[in-house]
N, C-alpha and C positions, 0 to 999 in steps of 0.2 A: 504493500499500500504506499503511495506516495504521500508526501506532507499534506496535500489538500484532501486526502481521503479516497482518491481514486484507486481502485484494485488494479494492480498491474499484472500479477500472475498468482496462481493457486497451485498448491500441491495437494493432490487428493488421492495419492497411491497407497494409502494405508488401510483401505477397506473399511473406513468408518471408525477406526480405533480412536479411543480418547486420548488426547494429549494433555495430561495434567501435570507433567513434569517440566522443569525448566528446559529451554532449548539451548543448545550449545552452538556457537559460531566460531569457526576457525578458518581463517582465510576466506576462500569462496564457497565453503561448505557448511551447511546447517546440518547438525546431528539431531535426530529426533528419536526419543525413547518413549513411545506410546504404551498404553497398557496391554501390550502383547508380548511376544517373545522376540521381537525383532528390533534391530537398531537400523535406522534409515540415514543415508547420507544424501543430502539434496543440494543441487547447484543453486546457489543464492540468486545468480543473475537472471535465470529463467525459471526457477522452481521445478526443474526436472530432476528425476531420480538418478543419482549417480550409481547407487547400489543399496542393498539391504542384506543383512546377515541375521540368521536365526541363532539366538542365544541359548535355545533349549530350555528356557525358564522365562516366566513372565518378568518384565523390567519392574524393579521395585525401588529404584533410585535413579536420579539423574546421571547423565554421562559427563565426564570432564576429560580434558586433554592435556597432553604435554608435548611440546614440539609441534611439528606440522603433520605428523602422520600416525600418532598413537593416541587411542581413546581408552579410558577406563570406564566401565559401566557396571552397575549393580544389576544383577539378574537373579531373582529369587535369593538363594543362600550364597551366591558366588559373586566374586569380583572378577571380571574378565578384562584382560588386556587385548585390544584389538588393533591390528595394523591396517591402516588405509593406504592402499597402493595407488589410489586415484580411480580405479575402476572396479574395486571390490574390497571387501573387509574380511580379514582373516583373524579368528581367535587365536592368539599366540599362546596364552596360558590362562588358567583359572585358579582362584583361591576359594576354598570351601569354608565359609564362616560358621557353618552349622546353625544358622538361624537367619531369618529374613533380613535383608539389608535395605534400610530405608534412607540412608544419608550418604553423602559423598558419592563415589570415592574421589578424594582429592589427592593428586600427587604433589609432593614437595620434596625436593632434594633426594630423589630416588627412593622415597618412602611414600606408600599410599595409605591414607587415613580414611576411615569410614566407621560408622556405627551400625549396630544391628539391634534386633529385639532383645528384651531382657537387659538393657542398659550395659551392654558390652561395647567397648570402643577398641578399635584395631589400629595397629601400625605395622604394615608389612613391607619389608624391604624388597625392592625390585632389583635384583642383581644382574639382570639381563638374561638370566637362564631359568630363574625360578623365583617364586615368592618365598620369603623367610620372615616368620614372626620376629619382631624385635624384642629384646629382653624387656621384662615387666609389662608386656602386653600380651593378651588383651587386658584392658583396665575395666574393672567392673566395680564402681564405687558409688553409683547413684541409683535411684529408683526410676522406674519407667523404662521406655524404650529409647534408644539413642537414634532419634529420627530427624534431628536438625543439625545442620552443619555438615562436616566440620568447617571452620575458618581457620586460616593460618594467620597469626598475628606476627608479621615480619618486623614490627617496630620494637619488639622486645628483644633482648639479647640474653640467651639464645631465643629464637623464634619459638612461639608456643601455639599449641593447637587448642581450639575452643569448640566444644560440642554443646549441644542442647539436647534435653530429654523431655519426654512426655510427662515426667514427674515434676516439671517445673524448675529443673536445675541447669546451670551453665557451668 
């Protein structure tokens, strides 16, 4: 939609799926994680489909990116790292959190942060070949589900991760 409200293009290739999660834009690509098991890559300039990949579980959290060609997405109990080669998406690896993930995943300094049901917060190191849980994680110190955030506060030294919970905690 242009600034005066004129509809320029529409993408409707998701079979009527509900888009209740935030959208991710990286370069000329819009990534969409509707309430299905798919991740869609859409060309922003004309709203045409670049590709979609089946994540084998319903999306339960928004997708986030690092660099120009890597996407982290929550799908059910899994965080998946996906490579975008421009014409297709390939799941490179997955991490099973053993509970539904409704936040993140946010990559920061080769660590992926996310929260899941039952107030568990995770930090997994992406060493390029596998995901490894960092020492002292998962953290489980508040009530409710870890369903908001995380946010990375880079203004503090060292940087800190802030999560929100359905129990009213930050």
